[in-house]
C-alpha positions in Angstrom: -129.5 26.1 165.9 -128.5 26.4 169.6 -128.1 22.6 169.8 -125.9 22.5 166.7 -123.7 25.3 168.0 -123.3 23.6 171.4 -122.4 20.4 169.5 -119.7 22.2 167.5 -118.3 23.8 170.7 -118.1 20.4 172.4 -116.5 18.8 169.3 -113.8 21.5 169.1 -113.0 21.2 172.9 -112.9 17.4 172.7 -110.5 17.7 169.7 -108.2 19.9 171.8 -108.3 17.5 174.7 -107.7 14.5 172.6 -104.3 15.8 171.6 -103.2 15.7 175.2 -101.5 12.6 176.6 -103.2 10.6 179.4 -100.6 11.9 181.9 -101.4 15.5 180.9 -105.2 14.9 181.1 -104.6 13.5 184.6 -102.7 16.5 185.6 -105.4 18.9 184.4 -108.1 16.9 186.1 -106.2 16.6 189.4 -105.5 20.4 189.4 -109.2 21.0 188.9 -110.2 18.7 191.8 -111.8 16.0 189.5 -111.7 12.3 190.1 -109.5 10.8 187.4 -111.5 7.8 186.3 -110.2 5.3 183.7 -109.6 5.4 180.0 -108.6 8.3 177.8 -112.0 8.6 176.1 -113.8 8.8 179.5 -111.3 11.4 180.7 -111.7 13.6 177.5 -115.5 13.5 177.8 -115.6 14.2 181.5 -113.1 17.1 181.3 -114.9 18.5 178.2 -118.2 18.5 180.0 -116.7 20.0 183.1 -115.0 22.9 181.2 -118.2 23.7 179.3 -120.2 23.7 182.4 -117.6 25.9 184.1 -117.6 28.4 181.3 -121.4 28.6 181.4 -121.3 29.2 185.2 -118.6 31.8 184.7 -120.7 33.6 182.1 -123.8 33.6 184.3 -121.8 35.1 187.3 -120.2 37.6 185.0 -123.5 38.8 183.6 -124.9 39.0 187.1 -122.1 41.4 188.1 -121.2 43.1 184.8 -123.7 46.0 184.9 -122.6 47.4 181.6 -118.9 47.3 182.2 -116.5 46.4 179.3 -115.9 42.7 179.3 -114.0 40.0 177.5 -113.5 36.3 177.7 -110.7 36.6 180.4 -112.9 38.8 182.6 -115.8 36.3 182.2 -113.6 33.5 183.3 -112.3 35.4 186.2 -115.9 35.7 187.4 -116.0 32.0 187.8 -114.3 32.2 191.3 -117.0 33.2 193.7 -116.5 35.9 196.3 -117.4 33.5 199.1 -117.5 29.8 199.9 -119.2 27.9 202.7 -117.4 24.7 203.4 -119.3 22.0 205.3 -117.7 18.9 206.9 -120.6 16.6 207.7 -121.2 14.7 210.9 -124.4 14.1 212.9 -122.6 14.8 216.2 -119.7 17.0 214.9 -120.7 19.1 211.9 -118.3 21.9 211.1 -118.5 24.7 208.6 -116.3 27.6 207.5 -117.5 30.7 205.7 -114.5 32.0 203.8 -114.1 35.0 201.6 -112.1 34.9 198.3 -109.4 37.1 200.0 -108.8 34.4 202.6 -110.7 36.1 205.4 -112.6 33.7 207.6 -116.0 35.2 208.1 -117.6 32.4 210.3 -116.2 29.2 211.6 -117.7 26.8 214.1 -118.7 23.3 215.0 -122.3 22.2 215.6 -123.8 19.2 217.3 -126.8 18.3 215.3 -127.8 15.1 217.1 -126.5 13.4 220.3 -127.2 9.9 218.9 -127.6 8.5 215.4 -131.4 8.8 215.0 -133.3 7.5 212.0 -136.6 9.3 212.6 -137.2 11.2 209.2 -139.1 14.0 210.9 -136.4 14.6 213.5 -133.7 14.6 210.9 -135.6 16.9 208.5 -136.6 19.4 211.1 -133.0 19.4 212.6 -131.3 20.1 209.3 -134.0 22.7 208.3 -133.3 24.6 211.5 -129.6 24.4 211.0 -129.8 25.9 207.5 -132.3 28.5 208.5 -130.9 29.7 211.8 -127.1 28.8 211.8 -125.7 28.4 208.3 -125.0 31.6 206.4 -127.2 31.6 203.3 -126.0 33.6 200.3 -127.2 33.9 196.6 -125.7 31.5 194.0 -123.9 34.3 192.2 -122.0 35.4 195.2 -121.3 32.2 197.1 -120.8 28.4 196.6 -121.6 25.7 199.2 -119.2 22.8 199.1 -120.2 19.7 201.0 -117.9 16.8 201.8 -119.2 13.8 199.8 -120.1 11.0 202.2 -119.0 7.4 201.7 -121.3 4.3 202.1 -118.7 2.3 203.8 -116.6 3.1 206.9 -112.9 2.3 206.6 -113.5 -0.4 204.1 -115.9 -2.3 206.3 -118.5 -4.6 204.6 -121.1 -3.4 206.9 -123.0 -0.1 206.7 -122.8 1.5 210.2 -125.6 3.6 211.7 -123.4 6.7 211.7 -122.6 6.4 208.0 -126.3 6.0 207.2 -127.3 9.1 209.2 -124.5 11.2 207.7 -125.7 10.2 204.2 -129.2 11.3 205.1 -127.9 14.6 206.5 -126.0 15.2 203.3 -129.1 14.7 201.2 -131.2 16.9 203.5 -128.6 19.7 203.3 -128.7 19.6 199.5 -132.6 19.8 199.6 -132.7 22.7 201.9 -129.9 24.7 200.2 -131.3 24.0 196.8 -134.7 25.3 198.0 -132.9 28.5 199.2 -131.4 29.0 195.7 -127.8 28.1 196.6 -125.2 26.8 194.3 -123.8 23.5 195.7 -120.8 21.3 194.8 -119.7 18.0 196.2 -116.1 17.6 197.2 -114.3 14.2 197.4 -112.2 14.3 200.7 -109.5 12.1 199.0 -109.0 14.8 196.4 -108.6 17.4 199.1 -105.9 15.3 200.9 -104.1 14.8 197.6 -104.2 18.5 196.8 -102.7 19.5 200.1 -100.4 16.5 200.3 -101.7 15.4 203.7 -101.2 11.6 203.1 -97.5 12.0 202.3 -96.5 11.9 205.9 -97.3 8.2 206.3 -97.2 7.0 202.7 -93.4 7.4 202.6 -93.2 5.3 205.7 -95.2 2.5 204.2 -93.0 2.7 201.0 -89.8 2.5 203.1 -91.2 -0.5 205.1 -92.1 -2.4 201.9 -88.5 -2.0 200.6 -86.9 -3.2 203.8 -86.5 -7.0 204.6 -88.8 -8.3 207.3 -87.3 -9.0 210.7 -89.5 -12.1 210.9 -87.9 -13.5 207.7 -84.5 -12.9 209.2 -85.4 -14.6 212.4 -86.8 -17.6 210.6 -83.8 -18.0 208.4 -81.3 -17.6 211.2 -83.0 -20.1 213.5 -84.4 -22.9 211.4 -84.7 -25.1 214.4 -87.6 -23.0 215.8 -90.0 -24.3 213.3 -93.0 -22.6 211.5 -93.8 -20.3 214.4 -90.8 -18.2 213.8 -91.2 -18.3 210.0 -93.3 -15.2 209.9 -94.6 -13.8 206.6 -92.8 -10.8 205.2 -96.0 -8.9 205.0 -96.3 -8.9 208.8 -92.8 -7.6 209.1 -93.5 -4.6 206.7 -96.7 -3.8 208.6 -95.0 -4.0 212.0 -92.2 -1.7 210.8 -94.7 0.8 209.4 -96.6 0.8 212.7 -93.5 1.6 214.6 -92.6 4.5 212.3 -96.2 5.8 212.5 -96.0 5.8 216.3 -92.8 7.8 216.2 -94.2 10.3 213.7 -97.5 10.6 215.6 -95.6 11.5 218.7 -93.6 14.2 216.9 -96.7 15.7 215.3 -98.5 15.8 218.7 -95.5 17.6 220.1 -95.6 20.0 217.2 -99.3 20.8 217.5 -99.0 21.3 221.2 -96.2 23.8 220.7 -98.2 25.6 218.0 -101.3 25.7 220.4 -99.2 27.4 223.1 -97.7 29.8 220.7 -101.1 30.9 219.5 -102.2 31.5 223.0 -99.1 33.5 223.6 -99.8 35.6 220.5 -103.3 36.3 221.9 -101.8 37.5 225.2 -103.0 34.5 227.1 -101.0 32.1 229.3 -100.6 28.6 227.9 -102.0 25.9 230.3 -99.6 23.7 232.1 -99.5 20.3 230.4 -99.4 17.1 232.4 -96.2 15.3 231.9 -97.2 12.4 229.6 -96.1 9.0 230.5 -93.4 7.8 228.2 -94.7 5.2 225.8 -92.5 2.2 225.4 -91.4 1.8 221.8 -93.3 -1.0 220.1 -91.2 -4.0 219.4 -91.3 -5.1 215.8 -90.8 -8.7 216.6 -93.6 -8.6 219.2 -95.9 -6.9 216.7 -95.1 -9.6 214.1 -96.7 -12.2 216.3 -100.1 -10.7 215.6 -102.2 -11.6 212.6 -102.1 -9.6 209.4 -105.6 -8.5 210.0 -104.8 -7.1 213.4 -101.8 -5.3 212.1 -103.8 -3.9 209.3 -106.4 -2.5 211.7 -103.7 -0.9 213.8 -102.2 0.7 210.7 -105.5 2.1 209.5 -106.1 3.6 213.0 -102.8 5.3 212.9 -103.4 6.6 209.4 -106.6 8.4 210.7 -104.7 9.8 213.7 -101.9 11.0 211.6 -104.3 12.6 209.1 -106.0 14.5 212.0 -102.8 15.7 213.5 -101.5 16.8 210.2 -104.7 18.7 209.4 -104.4 20.5 212.8 -100.8 21.3 212.3 -101.6 22.7 208.9 -104.3 25.1 210.1 -102.4 26.1 213.2 -99.3 26.9 211.1 -101.5 29.2 208.9 -102.9 30.8 212.0 -99.5 31.3 213.5 -98.3 32.9 210.2 -101.2 35.4 210.3 -100.7 36.2 214.0 -96.9 36.6 213.5 -97.5 39.1 210.7 -100.2 40.9 212.8 -97.9 41.1 215.8 -95.2 42.7 213.7 -97.6 45.3 212.4 -99.2 46.1 215.8 -96.1 46.1 217.9 -97.2 43.0 219.9 -94.5 40.7 221.3 -92.9 38.6 218.6 -93.9 34.9 218.6 -90.9 32.6 219.1 -90.1 30.5 215.9 -91.2 26.9 215.9 -89.6 24.0 214.2 -92.2 23.6 211.6 -92.7 22.4 208.0 -92.0 25.6 205.9 -94.5 24.5 203.3 -97.4 24.2 205.7 -98.5 27.8 205.7 -98.1 28.2 201.9 -100.5 25.3 201.3 -103.4 27.3 202.8 -102.8 30.3 200.6 -105.9 31.6 198.7 -105.0 32.6 195.2 -102.6 35.6 195.4 -103.3 36.0 199.2 -100.3 34.9 201.4 -102.6 33.2 203.9 -105.8 33.2 205.9 -107.2 36.0 208.1 -108.6 35.1 211.4 -110.2 37.3 214.1 -108.8 37.0 217.7 -112.2 35.6 218.8 -111.9 32.8 216.3 -108.4 32.0 217.4 -109.5 31.9 221.0 -112.5 29.7 220.2 -110.3 27.4 218.2 -107.9 27.0 221.1 -110.7 26.2 223.4 -112.3 23.7 221.0 -111.7 20.0 221.9 -112.6 18.7 218.4 -110.1 20.7 216.4 -109.8 18.2 213.6 -113.4 18.8 212.4 -112.9 22.6 212.3 -109.6 22.0 210.4 -111.2 19.7 207.9 -113.7 22.3 206.7 -111.0 25.0 206.5 -108.7 22.7 204.5 -111.5 21.7 202.2 -112.2 25.4 201.5 -108.5 26.1 200.8 -108.2 23.1 198.4 -111.5 24.1 196.6 -110.3 27.7 196.1 -107.0 26.4 194.7 -109.0 24.2 192.2 -111.1 27.2 191.1 -108.1 29.3 190.2 -106.8 26.3 188.3 -110.1 25.9 186.5 -109.8 29.5 185.3 -106.4 28.8 183.9 -107.7 25.7 182.3 -110.6 27.6 180.7 -108.2 30.3 179.4 -106.0 27.7 177.8 -108.6 25.1 176.5 -111.9 26.8 176.7 -113.9 28.0 173.7 -113.6 31.5 172.3 -117.3 32.2 172.6 -117.8 35.4 174.6 -120.8 36.1 176.8 -123.4 38.5 175.6 -123.5 42.0 177.0 -125.7 42.3 180.1 
């Protein structure tokens, strides 16, 4: 009887989803943090299974907290979003985690060095991860907290070879799952690409690449205008686009570094500390497009990929520091502290890190000081951004369940 009822519920849900267009299905899946996949039938089945599993989890959490209170379907769905989340950014040398409440308050935030080198000894890895979960990581029951772990890839930057660090990080990921499952925690994997898409982190360089593709290559012009120079000057248009993209990326990277430096100084000022004197950086000569075009397409592609990673790191740091500045500015206004001078900043940055109805994140002064003293800020920022994106997905999942979920209500506790 239970199986037939579950089959009927699945059929009704899939019928609702089948009426949506592929673009509408993609929008729903993207808002819920799901990987899109290919084919409408696959999307309908995946989204149907996800909604039913989400409703079941919402009912379990609701019944765990209901304690005889009046309830309804909307109240059960609202219980889907946990009170806390522990976001983990994996790295054997730089593992970072953030323990964040549903209100946006950061309860714990730190970076941990698990190993100094990529070691493959099973006993060493197992004992190291076990100690980390037992002594460092906050452990909470499944009804109260969800652990989200950055899903590791098997290749590094598209390389055909599997590097030692990638293998060790995958082993650490598996050991984290094993130890947290043993502790009774609820765990979810997070695709880092979906996080970047949710918070629009890649847009800063994607537009540059699109612009470069639309412009004619300087190499092509040189070859056409000087036909007597032969094949050496007849450079492919792809090299011209890549060279123009690299020059634009260098310019944007310099602007982002200037912005994050100004944000860092403003945070210290808000904390009542003096910003350190910065060494005057040597001016970097602008890269010449024609000179870059002399390199091979493979070399230019490698340089572009490097700048992609650097831009993503700087963008992540600016995103978190903007949210931190917004919180400190509000706090300074309430406590009578000196006002923080305004920065030329992206007005959308702070809003991207809002948690549900909360206007931003809440940091303690100690956390802000530790963050400013941290040399590897990008790892700390990645786990915070992952938590922010995940909480946005959870609220979107609640909306999706309200609109497309079944009308079956949970039994009274």
